[in-house]
C-alpha positions as CSV (number, residue, x, y, z in Angstrom):
1,M,-35.4,-20.5,-7.9
2,L,-31.6,-20.8,-7.9
3,C,-29.3,-20.2,-4.8
4,A,-25.5,-20.4,-4.4
5,P,-23.5,-19.9,-1.2
6,I,-21.1,-17.0,-1.0
7,G,-18.1,-18.3,0.8
8,S,-17.9,-21.5,2.8
9,E,-17.3,-22.9,6.3
10,P,-19.9,-21.3,6.9
11,P,-21.1,-19.1,4.0
12,C,-21.3,-15.4,4.7
13,G,-24.3,-15.0,2.4
14,V,-26.3,-16.4,-0.4
15,L,-26.8,-15.4,-4.0
16,Y,-30.5,-15.8,-4.8
17,L,-32.3,-15.8,-8.2
18,Q,-36.0,-16.4,-8.9
19,R,-37.9,-16.4,-12.2
20,R,-41.1,-14.5,-11.8
21,A,-42.1,-13.3,-15.3
22,Q,-41.7,-16.8,-16.9
23,P,-41.5,-19.5,-14.2
24,R,-39.4,-22.4,-15.4
25,P,-36.5,-24.4,-14.3
26,F,-33.0,-23.0,-14.5
27,R,-30.5,-24.7,-16.9
28,E,-27.2,-26.4,-15.9
29,E,-25.2,-23.5,-17.5
30,D,-27.2,-21.1,-15.4
31,R,-26.1,-22.9,-12.2
32,A,-22.4,-22.9,-13.4
33,L,-22.6,-19.1,-14.0
34,I,-24.2,-18.3,-10.6
35,E,-21.5,-20.5,-8.9
36,T,-18.8,-18.5,-10.7
37,V,-20.3,-15.2,-9.7
38,A,-20.7,-16.4,-6.1
39,R,-17.0,-17.4,-5.9
40,N,-16.0,-14.0,-7.1
41,L,-18.3,-12.3,-4.6
42,A,-16.8,-14.4,-1.8
43,R,-13.3,-13.0,-2.4
44,Q,-14.7,-9.4,-2.2
45,A,-16.8,-10.3,0.8
46,D,-13.7,-11.7,2.6
47,R,-11.8,-8.4,2.1
48,L,-14.7,-6.3,3.2
49,L,-15.3,-8.4,6.4
50,A,-11.6,-8.3,7.2
51,R,-11.5,-4.6,6.7
52,E,-14.6,-4.1,8.9
53,A,-13.1,-6.2,11.6
54,L,-9.9,-4.2,11.6
55,R,-11.9,-0.9,11.7
56,A,-14.0,-2.2,14.6
57,A,-10.9,-3.2,16.5
58,G,-9.6,0.4,16.6
59,D,-6.0,1.5,16.9
60,A,-4.7,1.9,20.4
61,T,-1.3,2.9,19.0
62,R,-2.6,5.9,16.9
63,S,-1.5,8.7,19.3
64,I,1.9,7.1,19.8
65,R,2.5,6.7,16.1
66,E,2.0,10.5,15.8
67,R,4.9,11.1,18.1
68,L,7.3,8.3,17.3
69,R,9.1,7.0,14.2
70,L,7.8,3.4,14.0
71,D,9.1,2.0,10.7
72,G,7.9,-1.6,10.2
73,V,6.1,-1.8,13.6
74,V,2.8,-3.6,12.9
75,G,-0.1,-3.8,15.3
76,K,-2.8,-1.8,16.9
77,S,-3.4,-3.6,20.2
78,E,-3.4,-2.1,23.6
79,T,-0.6,-4.4,24.6
80,L,1.6,-3.1,21.9
81,A,0.6,0.5,22.7
82,A,1.7,0.0,26.3
83,V,5.2,-1.1,25.2
84,L,5.5,1.8,22.7
85,G,4.4,4.1,25.5
86,E,7.4,3.0,27.5
87,V,9.6,3.4,24.4
88,A,8.4,7.0,24.1
89,M,9.5,7.6,27.6
90,V,12.9,6.0,27.5
91,A,14.1,6.7,23.9
92,P,15.1,10.4,24.4
93,L,17.1,9.5,27.6
94,D,20.8,8.4,27.3
95,V,20.4,5.4,29.6
96,S,21.0,1.7,29.2
97,V,18.0,-0.4,28.4
98,L,17.5,-4.1,28.9
99,L,14.9,-5.8,26.6
100,T,13.4,-9.0,27.8
101,G,10.9,-11.4,26.3
102,D,10.5,-14.8,24.6
103,S,12.5,-15.6,21.5
104,G,10.9,-14.3,18.3
105,T,8.9,-11.5,19.9
106,G,10.7,-8.7,18.2
107,K,13.3,-7.4,20.6
108,S,15.7,-6.5,17.8
109,Q,13.1,-4.4,16.2
110,L,12.3,-2.7,19.5
111,A,16.0,-1.8,19.8
112,W,15.9,-0.1,16.4
113,V,12.7,1.9,17.5
114,I,14.5,3.1,20.6
115,H,17.6,4.1,18.6
116,N,15.6,5.8,15.8
117,N,13.7,7.9,18.3
118,S,16.8,8.9,20.3
119,P,19.2,11.9,19.9
120,R,21.7,9.3,18.5
121,A,19.5,8.4,15.6
122,R,21.8,10.0,13.0
123,R,24.7,7.8,14.2
124,P,24.9,4.0,13.6
125,L,23.2,1.2,15.6
126,V,25.7,-1.7,15.7
127,E,24.4,-5.1,16.6
128,I,26.3,-8.0,18.0
129,N,24.8,-11.4,18.8
130,C,26.7,-12.6,21.9
131,A,25.6,-16.2,21.4
132,T,27.1,-16.7,17.9
133,I,30.7,-15.5,18.5
134,P,33.3,-17.9,19.9
135,E,34.3,-17.1,23.5
136,S,37.9,-16.6,22.3
137,L,36.9,-13.9,19.9
138,I,34.1,-12.1,21.7
139,E,36.4,-9.6,23.5
140,S,38.2,-8.5,20.3
141,E,34.8,-8.3,18.5
142,L,33.6,-5.9,21.1
143,F,36.6,-3.8,21.9
144,G,39.0,-4.3,19.0
145,A,42.5,-5.6,19.1
146,L,46.1,-4.5,18.3
147,P,48.3,-6.5,15.8
148,G,49.5,-9.6,17.5
149,A,47.0,-9.4,20.4
150,H,45.9,-12.9,19.4
151,S,46.5,-15.4,16.6
152,T,44.0,-13.8,14.1
153,A,44.9,-10.2,14.8
154,R,47.4,-9.5,12.0
155,T,46.3,-5.9,11.6
156,R,44.6,-3.4,13.9
157,M,41.0,-4.6,14.4
158,E,38.2,-2.1,15.1
159,G,35.7,-3.4,17.6
160,K,31.9,-2.9,17.7
161,V,32.2,-0.3,20.4
162,A,34.3,1.9,18.2
163,A,32.0,1.2,15.2
164,A,29.0,2.4,17.3
165,E,30.8,5.7,18.3
166,G,28.1,8.4,18.9
167,G,25.4,5.8,18.3
168,T,24.0,2.7,19.9
169,L,25.5,-0.7,20.7
170,F,22.9,-3.5,20.7
171,L,24.0,-6.6,22.6
172,D,21.6,-9.4,21.6
173,E,21.6,-12.5,23.8
174,V,23.6,-10.6,26.4
175,G,23.2,-13.5,28.9
176,E,25.6,-15.6,26.8
177,L,28.6,-13.2,27.5
178,P,31.5,-15.0,29.2
179,L,32.1,-13.7,32.8
180,G,35.5,-12.3,31.9
181,V,34.0,-10.2,29.1
182,Q,31.2,-9.1,31.4
183,A,33.7,-7.5,33.7
184,K,35.3,-5.5,30.8
185,L,31.9,-4.4,29.6
186,L,31.4,-2.6,32.9
187,Q,34.1,-0.1,32.0
188,P,32.4,1.7,29.1
189,L,29.1,1.6,31.2
190,Q,30.7,3.1,34.3
191,S,33.5,5.4,33.1
192,R,32.9,5.6,29.3
193,I,36.3,4.1,28.6
194,Y,37.5,0.7,27.4
195,Y,40.8,-1.0,26.4
196,P,41.3,-2.7,23.0
197,L,42.8,-6.1,23.3
198,G,46.6,-5.7,23.7
199,S,46.5,-2.0,24.2
200,P,47.8,-0.3,27.4
201,R,45.9,3.0,26.6
202,P,42.2,3.5,27.1
203,L,39.8,4.8,24.4
204,R,36.7,6.8,25.1
205,A,33.4,5.2,24.3
206,D,30.5,7.5,23.5
207,V,27.9,4.8,23.0
208,R,24.5,3.9,24.4
209,I,24.0,0.3,25.2
210,I,20.8,-1.6,24.6
211,A,20.9,-5.3,25.7
212,A,18.4,-8.1,25.0
213,T,17.9,-11.5,26.4
214,N,15.2,-14.2,26.5
215,S,16.7,-15.8,29.6
216,D,16.1,-14.9,33.2
217,L,19.2,-12.8,34.1
218,S,18.2,-12.5,37.8
219,E,18.3,-16.3,38.0
220,A,21.7,-16.2,36.2
221,V,22.9,-13.7,38.8
222,Q,21.9,-16.1,41.6
223,Q,23.7,-18.9,39.9
224,R,26.8,-16.7,39.5
225,R,26.6,-17.0,35.7
226,F,26.0,-13.3,35.3
227,R,27.6,-10.4,37.2
228,E,25.2,-8.7,39.5
229,D,26.9,-5.3,39.0
230,L,26.6,-5.6,35.2
231,F,23.0,-6.7,35.5
232,Y,22.0,-3.6,37.4
233,R,24.0,-1.4,35.0
234,L,22.2,-2.8,32.0
235,R,18.8,-2.8,33.7
236,V,18.4,0.9,34.2
237,M,15.3,0.8,32.1
238,P,13.8,-2.7,31.6
239,L,11.3,-3.2,28.8
240,R,9.5,-6.5,28.2
241,M,8.3,-7.4,24.7
242,P,5.0,-9.3,24.9
243,T,4.4,-12.7,23.4
244,L,2.2,-13.1,20.3
245,A,-0.4,-14.8,22.5
246,E,-0.7,-11.6,24.5
247,R,-1.5,-9.5,21.4
248,R,-3.6,-11.9,19.3
249,E,-5.6,-9.0,17.9
250,D,-2.5,-7.9,16.0
251,I,-2.1,-11.3,14.2
252,P,-4.4,-10.5,11.2
253,E,-2.5,-7.3,10.4
254,L,0.9,-9.0,11.0
255,A,-0.2,-11.8,8.6
256,R,-1.2,-9.4,5.9
257,H,2.1,-7.5,6.3
258,F,4.2,-10.7,6.1
259,A,2.2,-11.9,3.1
260,T,2.9,-8.7,1.2
261,K,6.5,-8.7,2.3
262,V,7.1,-12.3,1.3
263,A,5.3,-11.9,-2.1
264,S,7.6,-8.9,-2.9
265,R,10.7,-10.7,-1.8
266,H,10.1,-13.9,-3.9
267,G,8.2,-12.3,-6.8
268,L,5.1,-14.2,-5.9
269,P,1.4,-13.1,-6.4
270,H,0.1,-10.8,-3.7
271,L,-2.7,-13.0,-2.3
272,P,-5.3,-11.9,0.3
273,L,-6.0,-14.1,3.3
274,S,-9.4,-15.8,3.5
275,V,-11.5,-15.2,6.5
276,N,-11.1,-18.8,7.7
277,A,-7.4,-18.6,7.3
278,T,-7.2,-15.4,9.3
279,K,-9.4,-16.9,12.1
280,A,-7.2,-20.0,12.2
281,L,-4.0,-17.9,12.5
282,V,-5.6,-16.0,15.4
283,A,-6.6,-19.2,17.2
284,A,-3.3,-21.1,16.6
285,E,-0.5,-21.3,19.2
286,W,2.7,-19.6,18.2
287,P,5.5,-20.6,20.6
288,G,8.0,-19.0,18.2
289,N,6.0,-15.8,18.3
290,V,6.2,-13.2,15.5
291,R,9.2,-15.0,13.9
292,Q,7.3,-18.3,13.6
293,L,4.2,-16.5,12.3
294,E,6.3,-14.9,9.5
295,N,7.9,-18.2,8.6
296,G,4.4,-19.8,8.5
297,I,3.0,-17.1,6.2
298,E,6.1,-17.5,3.9
299,A,5.6,-21.3,3.6
300,G,1.8,-20.9,3.1
301,L,2.2,-18.3,0.4
302,I,4.7,-20.5,-1.5
303,R,2.2,-23.4,-1.3
304,A,-0.7,-21.2,-2.4
305,A,1.3,-19.8,-5.4
306,S,2.4,-23.2,-6.5
307,R,-1.2,-24.3,-6.6
308,G,-2.4,-21.3,-8.5
309,A,-4.7,-20.2,-5.6
310,S,-6.5,-16.9,-5.7
311,Q,-6.2,-16.4,-1.9
312,L,-4.3,-17.8,1.1
313,E,-6.4,-20.5,2.5
314,L,-6.4,-22.5,5.7
315,A,-4.8,-25.6,4.1
316,H,-1.9,-23.6,2.7
317,L,-1.0,-22.4,6.2
318,F,-1.6,-25.6,8.1
319,P,-1.0,-28.4,5.6
320,H,-1.9,-32.0,6.4
321,P,1.2,-33.7,7.5
322,H,0.3,-37.1,6.0
323,R,-2.2,-38.9,3.9
324,G,-3.2,-41.4,6.5
325,E,-6.5,-41.1,8.4
326,P,-6.1,-38.3,11.0
327,S,-7.3,-38.6,14.5
328,A,-9.0,-35.8,16.4
329,N,-7.4,-37.2,19.5
330,E,-3.8,-36.4,18.5
331,E,-2.0,-34.5,21.2
332,G,-1.2,-30.8,20.5
333,L,-4.0,-30.3,17.9
334,T,-6.2,-27.2,18.2
335,F,-9.9,-27.5,17.7
336,Q,-9.6,-25.8,14.3
337,E,-6.8,-28.1,13.1
338,A,-8.6,-31.2,14.2
339,T,-11.8,-30.1,12.5
340,R,-9.9,-29.3,9.3
341,R,-8.2,-32.7,9.3
342,F,-11.5,-34.5,9.8
343,Q,-13.1,-32.6,6.9
344,A,-10.2,-33.3,4.6
345,A,-10.2,-37.0,5.5
346,L,-14.0,-37.3,5.0
347,L,-13.9,-35.5,1.6
348,R,-11.0,-37.7,0.4
349,T,-12.9,-40.9,1.5
350,T,-16.1,-39.8,-0.2
351,L,-14.4,-38.9,-3.4
352,E,-12.7,-42.2,-3.5
353,A,-16.0,-44.0,-2.9
354,S,-17.6,-41.9,-5.7
355,D,-14.8,-42.7,-8.2
356,G,-13.8,-39.1,-8.2
357,N,-17.3,-38.0,-9.3
358,V,-17.7,-34.5,-7.6
359,I,-21.5,-34.4,-8.2
360,E,-22.0,-37.8,-6.5
361,A,-19.6,-36.8,-3.7
362,A,-21.6,-33.6,-3.2
363,R,-24.9,-35.6,-3.0
364,R,-23.5,-38.0,-0.4
365,L,-22.1,-35.2,1.7
366,D,-25.2,-33.0,1.3
367,L,-23.1,-30.1,0.0
368,A,-23.3,-27.8,-2.9
369,R,-21.1,-28.9,-5.8
370,S,-19.3,-25.5,-5.8
371,H,-18.5,-26.1,-2.1
372,V,-17.0,-29.5,-2.8
373,Y,-14.8,-28.0,-5.6
374,N,-13.7,-25.3,-3.2
375,L,-12.8,-27.8,-0.5
376,I,-10.9,-29.9,-3.0
377,R,-8.8,-26.8,-3.8
378,V,-8.4,-25.7,-0.2
379,F,-7.3,-29.2,1.0
380,G,-5.0,-29.7,-2.0
381,L,-6.6,-33.0,-3.0
382,G,-5.9,-32.6,-6.7
383,K,-8.1,-32.4,-9.7
384,K,-11.0,-34.8,-9.5
385,R,-13.0,-35.9,-12.5
């Protein structure tokens, strides 16, 4: 009888062979062959299990996707469906929208979805990040300037309001606008006119304004850092983008999407995610939300490609920060990360005690040799003799 585990941590199945016609022991080359077959089966099993989990989860956004243009919007959770339902309601209306939510949740993408599903979709969406432009230049960036209006205005400057004519002006980090500029922003919102810097004559502004912030504007109003009249003008229709923790069921699909995107961008192999890696991503904390997840997938894929891996594993996404002995009591560790660190440390110590002999290490750890080889690859411990 000869058995080999299919997958690891824990195995999802077993490949079982038994001699019946001529009972005799299997040879060493037979064991090597069945281990190779089991490893190949494990990759296929991971894909099938992930696909089945996705199918079982269902798609709460299906009916909305049939009505809206949702380019690049990834996810099927009920939480995301609720947000998209509000988008379907507000997109056709020519009213201002205030997008709130933590940093990295995808407010910019939501602004594009609103614009692309509005009557203004054929006209441009012009984005300006209010936090990145010096206070001395923000007014001319928004409204434009005549020659000589300030030291850098040598020719007539067209502002973002004019560039967005007929379309949408997206004010990201709107809470960072200086108070003086906030007052001037009220004009295009109230009367549809504005004054370029240095101009005595008003221009008409046919734009829809979508603003976004990750700060509490109502608190800023109380502290007199944000104008109350502007706050209510922008907040005609408020929409909150949920955190990644509120839509964890979307993480596997987001991870696959980012892995494909990153591989295409850098010319790297398109690697599937292992079941254990996917589970760890779902369980992990993502304070930076979708943006942090994308960065983590990018770094993990680069590590996996550099090691010639056939799939994206747990160790690629959550690399060990040091070679010292890890402690399960370190603050901030998830259960999965603490377990992974313990396994890596135990395997490293056993290999060193066995002089790099994988067969002896497998015997001491009471593991299949194929499993030990797999763990060596997953934890990036290098080639052992």
